[in-house]
C-alpha positions in Angstrom: 41.5 20.4 94.4 41.2 17.6 91.9 44.5 16.8 89.4 45.3 14.9 87.3 47.0 12.5 89.5 43.9 11.4 90.8 41.7 10.7 87.5 42.1 7.1 86.7 42.1 5.8 83.4 39.7 6.6 80.3 38.2 9.4 82.5 37.6 12.2 80.3 38.6 15.7 81.9 39.1 19.7 81.5 42.2 21.6 82.5 41.1 24.2 84.7 44.6 25.9 86.2 48.1 25.2 86.0 50.2 25.5 89.7 53.7 24.4 88.2 56.3 27.2 87.5 59.1 27.8 85.5 60.3 25.3 83.2 58.2 22.5 83.8 55.1 25.2 83.5 56.8 25.9 80.0 57.2 22.1 79.1 53.4 22.3 80.4 52.3 24.6 77.5 54.2 23.2 74.7 53.1 20.5 75.5 49.5 22.0 74.5 48.1 21.3 78.3 47.0 24.8 78.6 43.7 25.7 80.7 40.0 25.1 78.9 41.8 22.1 76.7 40.3 18.4 77.3 42.6 15.5 77.8 41.8 11.7 78.5 43.8 9.6 81.0 45.0 6.8 78.8 46.8 5.1 81.4 49.5 5.3 84.4 52.5 3.3 85.2 52.5 1.3 88.5 53.3 3.6 91.2 51.3 6.4 88.7 54.6 7.6 87.3 54.3 8.0 84.3 51.4 9.5 83.4 50.0 8.7 79.8 47.4 11.6 78.7 45.6 11.8 75.4 45.0 15.4 74.0 43.2 15.5 70.6 45.1 12.9 68.4 48.3 12.9 70.3 49.6 11.3 73.5 51.1 12.6 76.3 53.8 11.0 79.1 53.4 13.2 82.3 56.0 12.6 85.5 54.1 12.3 88.7 55.0 15.5 90.0 54.2 17.8 86.6 50.5 16.0 86.6 49.7 17.3 90.6 50.5 20.8 89.3 47.7 20.3 87.0 43.9 21.3 88.6 41.3 19.5 86.2 37.8 19.5 86.6 35.3 16.5 85.2 34.5 16.8 81.2 31.5 15.5 79.5 32.5 11.7 77.5 33.6 11.8 74.2 31.2 11.7 72.0 33.5 9.6 69.8 34.4 7.0 72.1 30.8 6.6 72.9 29.3 3.3 71.1 26.8 3.8 68.5 24.2 1.3 68.0 24.5 -0.1 64.4 21.9 0.9 62.1 18.8 -1.6 61.3 19.3 -2.8 58.1 16.8 -1.6 55.7 15.0 -4.0 53.0 12.7 -2.9 50.3 10.0 -5.3 52.1 10.5 -2.3 54.6 9.1 0.3 53.0 5.4 1.6 52.5 3.9 2.7 49.3 5.2 6.3 48.1 8.7 6.0 49.8 11.6 7.0 47.7 14.9 4.6 48.5 18.3 4.1 46.7 19.0 0.0 46.4 22.5 -0.4 48.6 23.0 -4.4 47.7 21.7 -7.5 47.0 21.6 -10.2 49.9 20.2 -12.6 46.8 22.0 -15.4 44.9 21.8 -17.7 42.3 18.6 -17.0 40.0 16.7 -14.7 42.4 20.0 -12.7 42.3 20.4 -12.7 38.4 16.3 -11.9 38.0 16.6 -8.7 40.3 19.9 -7.5 38.3 18.0 -8.3 34.9 14.9 -6.5 36.0 17.4 -3.2 36.3 17.5 -3.6 40.5 21.4 -2.7 40.7 23.2 -0.9 43.4 22.5 3.1 43.2 18.9 2.7 41.4 16.9 4.6 42.9 13.1 3.7 43.0 9.8 4.3 44.1 7.3 1.4 46.0 4.1 2.3 44.5 1.9 0.2 45.9 0.8 -3.8 47.4 -1.3 -6.3 46.5 -4.5 -6.2 48.9 -2.8 -8.8 50.5 0.3 -7.5 50.5 2.3 -10.0 48.3 3.2 -8.8 45.2 4.6 -5.1 45.3 4.8 -2.7 42.9 7.9 -0.7 42.4 9.2 2.2 39.9 12.4 3.0 38.8 12.7 5.1 36.0 9.8 5.0 33.6 9.4 1.1 34.1 7.2 -1.0 36.9 8.3 -4.0 38.3 6.6 -6.6 40.4 8.4 -8.4 42.8 7.1 -10.8 46.0 7.8 -10.0 49.3 10.6 -12.4 49.8 12.7 -11.1 47.3 11.9 -7.8 47.8 13.4 -8.8 51.0 16.9 -9.5 50.0 17.4 -5.8 48.7 18.6 -3.4 51.2 18.3 0.1 51.1 19.2 3.8 52.1 16.7 6.6 52.7 18.4 9.1 50.3 16.9 8.8 47.3 
């Protein structure tokens, strides 16, 4: 039988059953520690007494003998604590002809940035890549009723979303 005392900090488990009786059992239930609840052992003090656990958004501290009365089984890792890879930054330069996107931000500065803004290429504007020249530079984009031609290096400074 695996108890909460046997679990290392950072491990997520599911409560299987309580072996406690009387007031201790009632305290565990009042804290929300009932069968099928997922808990994560946060840390234990020196000599394992007390033990801090997290259930939902609450932290609970248990005495060692209370933790020993809680039978647990391993649980899958918490998806929220699993690091997600950062999404790759997508630029207008990466969009194929026919692709519809929304402008997220500009990385250009100075005169190039001002030119892009003057052409109407501002954040949250939807546009479609129409075509690229035979040597792939420049590209033509359509926003509203206007067609605009951009050099590839200018298009590479415009970050875009795919949700257009």
